[in-house]
C-alpha positions as CSV (number, residue, x, y, z in Angstrom):
1,M,-86.9,74.8,59.1
2,E,-86.4,78.3,60.0
3,L,-82.5,79.3,59.2
4,V,-81.8,82.2,62.1
5,Q,-84.3,84.2,63.7
6,H,-82.8,88.0,64.4
7,G,-83.5,90.9,66.3
8,R,-86.1,93.7,65.9
9,T,-88.3,93.1,62.6
10,A,-87.5,96.2,60.3
11,P,-90.3,97.9,58.5
12,G,-91.0,97.2,54.7
13,A,-89.5,100.7,53.6
14,A,-86.0,101.5,53.1
15,P,-84.8,104.1,55.8
16,S,-83.5,106.3,53.4
17,V,-82.6,106.8,49.6
18,P,-79.5,107.6,48.0
19,K,-79.1,111.2,46.1
20,T,-77.0,111.9,43.3
21,V,-75.0,115.1,43.9
22,G,-73.0,115.7,40.7
23,A,-71.0,112.9,39.9
24,S,-71.1,111.2,43.0
25,T,-73.6,109.4,45.7
26,A,-74.3,111.0,48.9
27,W,-76.3,109.2,51.5
28,E,-79.0,110.8,53.4
29,E,-78.4,110.7,57.2
30,R,-79.7,107.5,58.6
31,R,-80.5,106.0,61.9
32,V,-77.9,103.9,61.8
33,P,-74.7,106.0,61.2
34,L,-72.6,105.5,58.1
35,R,-69.1,103.7,58.6
36,R,-67.8,105.7,55.6
37,T,-68.6,107.9,52.7
38,T,-67.0,107.2,49.6
39,P,-67.7,109.1,46.2
40,V,-68.6,106.9,43.4
41,A,-70.5,107.5,39.9
42,A,-74.0,107.7,40.0
43,R,-76.4,105.3,38.2
44,P,-79.5,106.8,36.9
45,D,-81.5,103.9,38.5
46,L,-79.7,103.5,41.9
47,E,-82.8,105.2,43.7
48,Q,-85.2,103.2,42.2
49,V,-83.5,100.0,42.8
50,F,-82.6,101.3,46.6
51,R,-86.3,102.0,47.4
52,R,-87.4,98.4,46.1
53,D,-84.9,96.0,47.2
54,Y,-83.2,97.8,50.2
55,P,-85.8,95.7,52.5
56,L,-84.6,92.2,50.7
57,V,-81.0,93.1,51.1
58,V,-81.3,93.9,54.8
59,G,-83.4,90.6,55.4
60,V,-80.6,88.5,53.7
61,A,-78.0,89.7,55.7
62,A,-80.0,89.4,59.1
63,R,-80.9,85.9,58.2
64,V,-77.1,85.5,58.4
65,L,-75.9,87.6,61.2
66,G,-79.1,87.7,63.5
67,S,-78.7,91.6,63.9
68,R,-80.6,94.2,62.2
69,D,-77.7,96.8,62.9
70,A,-75.3,94.4,61.3
71,A,-77.5,93.9,58.6
72,E,-78.0,97.5,57.6
73,D,-73.9,97.7,57.6
74,V,-74.0,95.0,55.1
75,A,-76.5,96.8,53.1
76,Q,-74.2,99.7,52.7
77,D,-71.3,97.5,51.4
78,V,-73.8,96.1,49.3
79,F,-75.4,98.9,47.7
80,L,-72.1,100.8,47.3
81,S,-70.7,97.5,45.3
82,F,-74.2,97.9,43.0
83,S,-73.6,101.7,42.3
84,R,-70.0,100.9,40.9
85,S,-71.3,98.1,38.8
86,A,-72.9,97.8,35.5
87,V,-75.5,95.1,36.8
88,P,-78.7,96.0,34.9
89,A,-81.5,97.2,37.4
90,D,-84.2,94.7,36.0
91,E,-81.3,91.8,37.0
92,A,-80.4,93.5,40.4
93,R,-82.5,91.1,42.8
94,G,-80.7,88.5,42.2
95,W,-77.2,90.6,42.1
96,L,-78.0,92.2,45.6
97,S,-79.4,89.1,47.4
98,V,-76.3,87.0,46.2
99,A,-73.8,89.8,47.2
100,A,-75.6,90.3,50.6
101,A,-75.5,86.7,51.5
102,H,-71.8,86.5,50.4
103,T,-71.0,89.8,52.6
104,A,-72.8,88.5,55.5
105,L,-71.4,85.1,55.6
106,N,-67.7,86.8,55.0
107,A,-68.7,88.9,58.2
108,L,-69.7,86.0,60.1
109,R,-66.7,83.6,59.0
110,S,-64.3,86.4,60.1
111,G,-65.8,87.7,63.0
112,R,-66.7,91.2,62.3
113,R,-69.9,91.4,64.0
114,R,-71.6,92.8,67.1
115,A,-74.3,90.3,67.2
116,V,-74.2,88.5,70.8
117,R,-74.1,92.2,72.3
118,E,-76.8,93.6,69.9
119,E,-79.0,90.2,70.4
120,T,-78.8,90.2,74.1
121,A,-80.1,93.9,74.5
122,A,-82.7,93.1,71.6
123,T,-84.2,89.9,73.5
124,A,-84.3,92.4,76.8
125,E,-86.1,95.2,74.8
126,D,-88.5,92.8,73.0
127,A,-89.1,89.7,74.3
128,V,-91.3,89.0,77.5
129,V,-89.3,86.2,79.0
130,S,-90.5,84.2,82.2
131,D,-87.1,82.6,83.0
132,V,-83.8,84.1,82.4
133,A,-82.5,80.6,81.1
134,D,-85.0,80.5,78.2
135,T,-83.4,83.5,76.8
136,V,-79.7,82.3,77.6
137,V,-80.8,78.8,75.7
138,A,-82.2,80.9,72.9
139,L,-79.5,82.8,72.3
140,E,-77.1,79.7,72.8
141,E,-78.8,78.0,69.8
142,R,-79.0,80.9,67.5
143,R,-75.1,81.5,68.1
144,R,-74.7,77.7,67.5
145,V,-76.7,77.7,64.0
146,R,-74.6,80.8,62.8
147,A,-71.5,78.9,63.5
148,A,-73.0,76.1,61.6
149,L,-74.0,77.9,58.8
150,A,-70.4,79.8,58.6
151,R,-69.0,76.1,58.3
152,L,-71.0,75.3,55.1
153,P,-69.6,75.3,51.7
154,H,-70.2,78.6,50.5
155,K,-72.8,78.1,47.4
156,Q,-74.8,75.5,50.0
157,A,-75.1,78.4,52.6
158,V,-76.1,80.9,50.1
159,A,-78.7,78.8,48.6
160,L,-79.8,78.0,52.1
161,V,-80.0,81.7,53.0
162,L,-81.7,83.1,50.0
163,R,-84.0,80.2,50.2
164,H,-84.9,80.9,53.6
165,S,-85.1,84.8,53.0
166,G,-88.0,84.0,50.8
167,L,-86.4,83.9,47.0
168,S,-88.4,81.4,44.8
169,Y,-86.5,78.3,43.3
170,A,-86.2,80.2,39.8
171,E,-85.0,83.4,41.7
172,V,-82.0,81.0,43.6
173,A,-81.4,79.4,40.2
174,A,-80.9,82.3,38.3
175,A,-79.0,84.3,41.1
176,L,-76.6,81.4,41.6
177,D,-76.3,80.3,37.9
178,L,-78.2,77.0,38.6
179,S,-80.8,74.7,36.9
180,P,-84.1,75.4,38.6
181,G,-84.3,71.5,39.2
182,S,-80.7,71.3,41.5
183,V,-82.3,73.9,43.9
184,G,-84.2,72.1,45.9
185,T,-81.0,69.4,46.2
186,T,-78.9,71.9,46.9
187,V,-80.9,73.5,49.5
188,R,-81.7,69.9,51.0
189,R,-78.4,69.0,51.2
190,A,-77.3,72.5,52.9
191,E,-79.8,71.7,55.4
192,S,-78.5,68.2,55.8
193,T,-75.1,69.7,56.1
194,L,-76.3,72.1,58.8
195,R,-78.0,69.6,61.0
196,K,-75.2,67.0,60.9
197,E,-72.8,70.1,62.1
198,L,-75.0,71.1,64.8
199,I,-75.2,67.2,66.0
200,R,-71.5,67.2,65.6
201,H,-70.3,70.1,67.3
202,A,-73.0,69.3,70.0
203,S,-71.5,65.8,70.8
204,S,-68.1,67.6,71.1
205,D,-69.0,70.4,73.4
């Protein structure tokens, strides 16, 4: 089951890399403007981790939010938090994945996103559709899936997002402090709960 399809697919490389300036971090100009700039203590490994894991962070967030732009906003917050953390670089992948899922789910639940408008624009630009009804149905289905995802227990939702973002069972287990054998059960339970939520709300509409 594909969790959520999202807008435009990004290239594999990160759009920019943090540069250290004195004791603070300054971000290079990006295609999506920064919402804020906050001086933070520089980490010597920040550039390496950013280059390596930026696509993963954006991909996880986009799975939840359905919008490349909204996912890049999440990535800004996640890497800002990482730059202030003491997480070792070799453990960053799991930490960043969970942080991206948590941040995106929180944004989804609080309504801090522009997905409906951006999805409509992305579909108009990227898809060749013979019938406008097909577009409306597809957008409505994505909206329903995201709304159901936001109602899942948090750990189930994060496990489902991480697994559908390409993380292995071992990586999901390490990221969420689960036993490897319990990951499959958690993901299957999340998928079952998601389907029940979709059916329950479809019948009440």
